[in-house]
Structure formats: C-alpha cells, structure tokens
C-alpha positions in Angstrom: 0.8 -19.4 -9.5 -1.4 -20.7 -12.8 -0.4 -24.1 -11.8 -1.0 -24.1 -8.1 -4.3 -22.6 -8.3 -5.8 -24.2 -11.7 -7.5 -26.8 -9.5 -9.6 -23.9 -7.4 -10.4 -22.0 -10.4 -11.4 -24.9 -13.1 -14.9 -24.9 -12.0 -15.5 -21.4 -11.2 -15.2 -19.3 -14.2 -16.4 -15.9 -12.4 -13.4 -16.2 -10.0 -10.7 -17.3 -12.6 -11.9 -14.3 -15.2 -11.8 -12.2 -11.9 -8.5 -13.3 -10.7 -7.0 -12.5 -14.5 -8.7 -9.4 -14.4 -6.3 -8.3 -11.3 -3.7 -9.3 -12.5 -3.9 -7.5 -15.8 -4.4 -4.2 -13.3 -1.5 -5.3 -11.1 1.2 -5.5 -14.1 -0.8 -2.7 -16.0 0.0 -0.2 -12.9 3.1 -1.0 -12.5 4.4 -0.3 -16.1 2.4 3.0 -15.4 4.9 3.1 -12.0 8.2 2.4 -14.0 7.5 4.6 -16.9 7.7 7.5 -14.4 10.4 6.9 -12.4 12.4 6.0 -15.5 11.5 9.8 -17.0 13.0 10.5 -12.9 9.0 12.2 -12.7 6.8 12.2 -9.6 3.0 11.8 -10.3 0.6 13.7 -8.6 -0.7 12.5 -5.8 -4.8 11.7 -7.2 -3.0 9.7 -10.3 -0.2 8.0 -7.9 -3.4 6.9 -5.3 -4.9 5.4 -8.5 -2.0 3.6 -9.9 -0.7 2.2 -6.0 -4.0 1.2 -5.4 -3.7 -1.9 -8.2 0.1 -1.5 -8.5 0.1 -2.4 -4.4 -1.8 -6.2 -5.1 -3.8 -6.0 -2.3 -6.9 -7.3 -4.1 -5.1 -10.1 -6.0 -4.2 -11.2 -2.5 -7.4 -11.7 -1.4 -8.7 -13.1 -4.1 -6.2 -16.3 -3.5 -6.7 -16.3 0.1 -10.5 -16.0 -0.2 -9.6 -19.3 -2.6 -7.6 -21.0 0.5 -10.1 -20.6 2.8 -13.1 -21.2 0.7 -14.9 -18.1 1.6 -17.6 -16.8 -0.4 -19.2 -13.8 -0.3 -22.2 -13.2 -2.0 -22.0 -10.9 -5.7 -24.8 -8.6 -4.1 -22.3 -7.8 -1.1 -19.5 -7.3 -3.5 -21.6 -4.7 -5.5 -21.7 -2.6 -2.4 -20.6 0.9 -1.7 -19.6 -0.8 1.8 -17.6 -3.6 -0.2 -15.4 -1.2 -2.3 -14.9 1.3 0.7 -12.9 -1.4 2.9 -10.9 -2.7 0.2 -9.9 0.8 -1.0 -9.0 1.3 2.8 -7.0 -2.3 3.1 -5.1 -1.2 -0.3 -4.3 2.1 0.9 -2.9 0.7 4.6 -1.1 -2.1 2.1 0.7 0.5 0.2 1.4 3.3 2.9 2.9 0.7 5.2 5.3 0.1 2.4 5.9 3.3 0.9 7.2 3.8 4.6 9.0 0.8 4.8 10.5 1.7 1.5 11.6 4.9 1.7 15.6 4.5 2.3 15.7 1.9 -0.6 13.1 4.3 -3.4 15.4 7.2 -2.1 18.9 5.5 -3.2 17.2 3.9 -6.5 16.0 7.1 -7.7 12.6 5.7 -8.0 9.7 8.1 -8.0 6.8 5.5 -6.9 6.6 6.2 -2.9 4.2 8.6 -1.1 6.4 10.8 0.9 8.0 11.5 -2.4 4.9 12.0 -4.1 4.0 14.4 -1.3 7.0 16.3 -0.6 6.4 17.2 -5.1 3.0 17.9 -4.8 2.8 20.1 -1.9 6.5 21.4 -2.5 7.5 21.1 1.2 11.2 22.1 1.6 12.2 19.4 4.2 11.4 15.6 3.5 10.2 15.6 7.2 7.0 17.7 6.2 5.7 14.9 4.0 6.9 11.8 6.1 4.6 13.4 8.7 1.8 14.1 6.5 2.5 10.4 5.1 2.1 9.2 8.9 -0.9 11.2 9.4 -2.6 9.5 6.4 -1.7 6.0 7.9 -3.1 6.6 11.0 -6.6 8.3 9.8 -7.2 5.5 7.3 -6.0 2.6 10.2 -9.0 4.3 12.1 -11.1 4.3 9.1 -10.6 0.8 8.1 -11.6 -0.6 11.5 -14.7 1.2 11.2 -15.7 0.0 7.4 -14.6 -3.8 9.2 -16.9 -3.5 12.1 -19.7 -2.5 9.5 -19.1 -5.0 6.7 -19.1 -7.5 9.4 -23.3 -7.4 10.0 -23.0 -9.6 7.0 -22.6 -13.3 7.3 -20.6 -13.9 4.2 -18.4 -10.7 5.3 -17.0 -12.0 9.0 -14.6 -14.6 7.4 -13.3 -11.7 5.3 -12.7 -8.9 7.5 -11.0 -10.9 10.0 -8.9 -12.3 7.0 -8.3 -8.5 5.9 -6.8 -7.5 9.5 -5.0 -10.8 9.4 -3.7 -9.6 6.0 -2.8 -6.0 7.6 -0.9 -7.6 10.3 1.3 -9.3 7.7 1.6 -6.6 5.3 3.7 -4.7 8.6 5.2 -7.8 9.5 6.9 -8.3 6.1 7.3 -4.8 5.4 9.2 -3.7 8.0 10.9 -6.8 9.1 11.8 -8.6 5.8 15.2 -8.2 3.5 13.5 -7.0 1.0 13.7 -3.1 1.7 16.6 -4.2 4.6 14.6 -1.6 6.4 16.6 0.4 9.0 15.6 2.6 12.1 18.5 5.2 11.1 20.0 6.1 7.7 21.2 9.2 6.5 20.4 10.3 2.8 22.9 12.7 1.4 22.3 16.3 0.6 19.1 16.5 1.7 18.0 18.4 5.1 17.1 16.2 8.4 13.8 14.0 8.7 12.7 11.5 10.9 9.5 9.1 10.5 7.9 9.8 13.1 5.6 12.1 14.7 7.7 14.0 16.8 8.9 17.3 15.0 12.6 18.3 14.1 15.0 21.2 14.1 16.4 23.0 10.8 20.0 21.8 9.9 22.5 23.2 8.4 24.2 19.9 7.4 24.1 18.6 3.9 22.9 15.2 4.6 19.4 14.2 5.8 19.7 11.6 9.2 16.1 9.7 8.5 15.6 7.4 12.1 12.1 5.7 12.1 
C-alpha cells in the first residue's frame, strides 16, 4: 500500500502524516483487542467501543478513498463537531455490521472482540438472544443517526461528495461482511452448550437443548 499510494502522498505532507497516524492507531487498537482475546477476557462496553472505533479501519478507508476521488474537505470543516460525529457514527455502523456477520466465526475462535459477546458479558444476559437483540437495535438506531448527520454535513460543498462516499462505503461494508468468504456467513448455525439464539428482531422461546441454534 505504501508503494501504491506514495505518488499521492509525496506532495501532501499533512495527508501523509494523517494516514500514518490512522495506521498507527489501527495497529495499536488491534494489539489491545488481541491481548484481551488471548486472556479470554471480554472488554467492557465503553472500552470496546473506543478500541473498535480504530480497529475497524474506517478512518483509514475513508482517507484512502478521499485520495482516489481527489476530494478535499477544508481544515475548518474537519475541526467541527459535526464532522467528528459523522465519522463516529460511520465507524459504529461499520463494526456493528462486521460483528453481526462474524458472530459465528468469533464464537468458534473463542474471540472476545465482538459487540454481541461484550454486551452479553456487560449486561449479564442469560441468553445470547438478549445480547443479539440489543446489538441489532443499536445498529438500527445508528443507521438513522448516520443519515441525519450525512444530510447535515452536506451543507458544506466540500462534504457533499464525502457524504455520498460514506453512504457507498456503508453499502460496501454490508455486502463485504455478509457475502465474503472471510466469515462464511450462514443464515443458520449451531453453537454448542448455549441457549437458542436468533439474530433477528423476533423473540425466541426458552430451550432445554444444550445447543444453541442461531438463525440470521
């Protein structure tokens, strides 16, 4: 990536520094998440949301896409609360899609870096279904917030293309998360030794089985 994007960064020191910082934050957040997973320790919700904001890599993706479409947002606009809130919402959607799609994979790999796993531990839910329902509701609310922020930020001419790009990336993230072979996403899977769970808004009835059936 360094070689491919070197021509774009050669004459833009500020952009080069920004991309380097995003890469550093990404790798530091990844190390913290992996450290927690190795200890089989679930992060609390506030910690997870901070680390995941950087480990999901959204800011890096947007930075690179901005280079490719030659989109420049003014420094003044980048310093506004609206700009920060828009990116925070964008990153939340990205990791929520990712975590819902990778839930089965993370359970099998005994990873603790997943919003559903964090919520179950944080809220002390007896059933996975409760954590799943909360994660789904969080995603629905965040999608609404993001659309409001995307419309607001479009008042700035330099952010019109940015808002459109963020919407397109959100769609790409959805497609990548649910259709790529990375997670081998299935609409139905079984998890041993847990109660029945479904990643949907539908309620489930208690099960006496020692296996959990997850329908997405």
